[in-house]
C-alpha positions in Angstrom: -2.9 -7.8 -10.1 -0.6 -5.3 -11.3 0.3 -2.8 -8.5 2.6 -0.5 -10.7 0.0 1.9 -11.5 0.3 4.1 -8.4 3.3 4.1 -6.4 2.6 2.9 -2.9 3.0 4.8 0.6 3.3 3.3 4.2 0.6 5.7 5.9 -1.8 8.3 4.1 -1.1 10.8 7.0 2.5 12.4 8.0 1.5 11.4 11.4 0.5 7.4 11.6 -2.0 8.1 14.7 -3.7 10.3 12.3 -5.0 7.4 10.2 -6.4 5.7 13.1 -8.3 9.1 14.1 -9.4 9.1 10.7 -11.7 6.0 11.0 -13.1 6.9 13.8 -14.0 10.2 12.4 -15.2 8.8 9.3 -17.3 6.1 10.7 -20.8 8.6 10.9 -20.6 9.6 7.7 -19.9 6.0 6.4 -23.3 5.1 7.9 -25.1 7.9 6.3 -23.4 7.2 2.8 -24.2 3.2 3.5 -28.3 4.9 3.9 -28.0 6.7 0.6 -26.8 3.5 -1.7 -30.0 2.6 -3.6 -28.9 -1.1 -3.9 -30.5 -2.4 -0.6 -30.2 -6.1 -1.0 -26.4 -7.2 -1.0 -26.3 -10.3 0.2 -25.6 -11.8 -3.4 -23.4 -8.8 -4.9 -19.4 -8.3 -4.7 -18.0 -5.4 -3.5 -15.2 -2.8 -4.1 -14.0 -0.3 -1.6 -11.4 1.6 -3.7 -8.8 3.5 -1.2 -10.0 1.7 1.8 -7.4 2.7 4.1 -7.8 0.3 7.6 -10.9 -1.3 5.8 -13.8 0.4 8.2 -16.3 0.8 5.3 -16.6 -2.1 4.4 -16.6 -3.2 8.2 -19.8 -1.1 8.7 -21.3 -2.5 5.5 -21.1 -5.7 6.2 -22.6 -4.9 9.4 -25.8 -2.9 7.6 -26.0 -5.0 4.9 -24.1 -8.0 4.4 -22.7 -8.6 0.9 -21.6 -11.9 -0.4 -17.7 -10.9 -0.6 -15.5 -7.9 -1.1 -12.3 -6.5 -2.1 -10.4 -3.6 -0.4 -7.7 -2.3 -1.9 -5.2 0.8 -0.8 -2.0 1.9 -1.9 -1.4 2.4 1.8 0.7 -1.0 2.7 0.2 0.0 6.8 -3.4 0.7 6.1 -4.2 -2.5 4.2 -1.8 -4.6 7.1 -4.1 -3.2 9.9 -7.4 -3.7 7.7 -6.5 -7.4 7.5 -6.1 -7.6 11.4 -9.8 -6.1 11.9 -11.6 -7.7 9.4 -12.4 -11.0 11.7 -14.6 -13.4 9.9 -16.4 -11.5 7.0 -15.7 -12.3 3.8 -13.3 -9.4 2.6 -10.1 -9.5 0.7 -7.5 -6.9 1.0 -4.6 -5.5 -1.4 -2.0 -3.1 -2.1 -2.2 -0.9 -5.0 -4.1 1.3 -7.0 -4.9 -0.8 -10.2 -7.7 -3.4 -10.7 -6.2 -5.1 -13.4 -7.3 -9.0 -13.4 -10.7 -7.8 -11.8 -12.6 -7.2 -14.9 -16.3 -7.7 -14.6 -15.6 -8.6 -11.0 -18.0 -6.5 -8.9 -21.8 -5.2 -8.6 -20.8 -2.6 -6.4 -17.8 -0.1 -6.1 -17.2 2.7 -3.5 -14.7 5.3 -2.7 -14.7 8.1 0.2 -12.5 11.1 -0.2 -10.3 9.4 -3.0 -10.9 10.7 -6.4 -9.3 14.2 -5.7 -5.6 12.6 -4.8 -5.6 10.5 -8.3 -3.2 11.7 -10.9 -4.9 10.3 -13.7 -9.1 10.5 -13.0 -9.6 9.1 -16.7 -7.7 6.1 -16.2 -9.3 5.4 -13.0 -12.4 5.8 -14.5 -11.9 3.1 -17.1 -10.6 0.6 -14.4 -13.6 0.8 -12.5 -15.3 0.7 -15.4 -13.9 -2.1 -16.2 -14.0 -3.7 -13.2 -17.7 -3.3 -12.5 -20.1 -6.0 -14.0 -22.8 -4.7 -16.4 -25.2 -2.9 -14.4 -22.8 -2.2 -11.6 -22.9 1.1 -9.7 -19.9 3.1 -8.1 -20.3 5.7 -5.6 -17.9 8.2 -5.5 -17.7 10.6 -2.7 -15.7 13.7 -2.5 -15.9 17.2 -0.8 -12.5 18.2 -2.2 -13.0 20.0 -5.2 -12.4 23.8 -6.8 -16.3 24.0 -6.2 -15.4 24.4 -2.2 -14.9 27.3 -0.9 -12.2 26.3 1.2 -9.8 23.9 -0.8 -7.7 27.2 -1.4 -6.9 26.4 2.4 -7.4 22.7 2.2 -5.0 22.2 -0.6 -2.5 23.1 1.3 -3.2 21.5 4.6 -3.5 18.1 2.2 -0.3 18.6 1.2 1.1 19.3 4.1 -0.3 16.6 6.5 -0.2 13.4 3.9 1.9 11.7 1.7 0.1 12.7 -1.2 -0.2 14.8 -4.0 -3.4 17.0 -4.2 -5.2 17.3 -7.7 -7.4 20.4 -8.5 -10.8 19.5 -10.1 -14.4 21.2 -10.1 -17.3 19.0 -9.9 -17.9 19.2 -13.6 -14.6 18.0 -14.3 -15.6 14.8 -12.2 -18.8 14.5 -14.2 -16.9 14.8 -17.5 -14.3 12.1 -16.7 -16.9 9.7 -15.8 -19.3 10.4 -18.7 -16.0 10.0 -21.1 -15.3 6.3 -19.3 -18.7 5.4 -20.1 -20.8 5.5 -17.0 -24.4 7.0 -16.9 -23.3 9.9 -14.4 -25.6 11.6 -11.9 -25.0 13.1 -8.5 -26.6 14.7 -5.0 -25.3 16.3 -2.3 -24.0 13.9 1.1 -26.4 16.1 3.0 -25.2 14.4 6.3 -28.2 14.4 8.6 -26.4 13.7 12.2 -25.1 15.8 14.4 -21.4 17.0 13.4 -18.4 17.7 16.5 -16.6 20.7 16.8 -12.9 20.0 16.6 -10.9 22.8 17.1 -7.8 22.5 14.9 -9.3 20.2 12.5 -10.1 20.6 8.9 -12.9 23.2 9.5 -11.6 25.1 12.9 -14.6 27.7 12.0 -17.5 25.5 13.1 -19.8 27.3 10.6 -17.6 25.5 7.8 -18.0 22.6 9.0 -21.6 22.7 9.1 -21.6 23.5 5.7 -19.2 21.2 4.5 -21.1 18.2 5.6 -24.7 19.3 4.5 -23.8 21.3 1.2 -20.4 20.5 -0.2 -19.9 17.0 0.0 -21.0 15.3 -2.8 -21.7 11.7 -4.2 -21.4 10.7 -7.6 -23.4 7.7 -8.5 -22.0 5.9 -11.7 -23.8 3.1 -13.4 -22.0 1.4 -16.1 -25.4 0.2 -18.5 -26.1 -2.8 -19.1 -25.2 -3.0 -22.7 -21.9 -1.2 -22.5 -18.7 -3.2 -23.0 -15.8 -3.2 -21.3 -13.5 0.1 -21.4 
């Protein structure tokens, strides 16, 4: 596998403990997302988590809908090391990198959660995922970090300050066009998280009203289907 397509980092956050807290904070969102996935029986399916961080999403998915096998890939080296220590006996392989070279038509289902807004070349990413999916495979890409988010001007400064990443400015339509260009059949919906949202004084949304709107209205789930008759890109 070629890992040179995107430079590696040690951790996502400048504060390494924040990566641990992120996993805990995302767990209810992951469970809600799993409930939205149309594909119910994953027992014979191969799954990809692109930008897996410490591997929590795949562990939640396996507990709810066991899959055949999975790959979790991330550019954060320390996060992948932690994911390996946490995975237990579930059939997951972890890799450091940002490229899926060597994994052509390997996966039935791919997921990314709050990753695509950090990818510099979204066209290359869309083509990479397209190639890695089997015909008929589906990619669920989730993000609330887009220019249609009213909090984005403030958030892009926070992302740049708190993380080791470079922020990209794209609208929801920009993402739709990029994935369509790669050959995907593009659809989407609001996440519409239906659980209780905790108040966090110094979080990303210190205004609690913003937090409630973000998880119900702003956060988007793209469902991207590689048509069965489509060739690899």
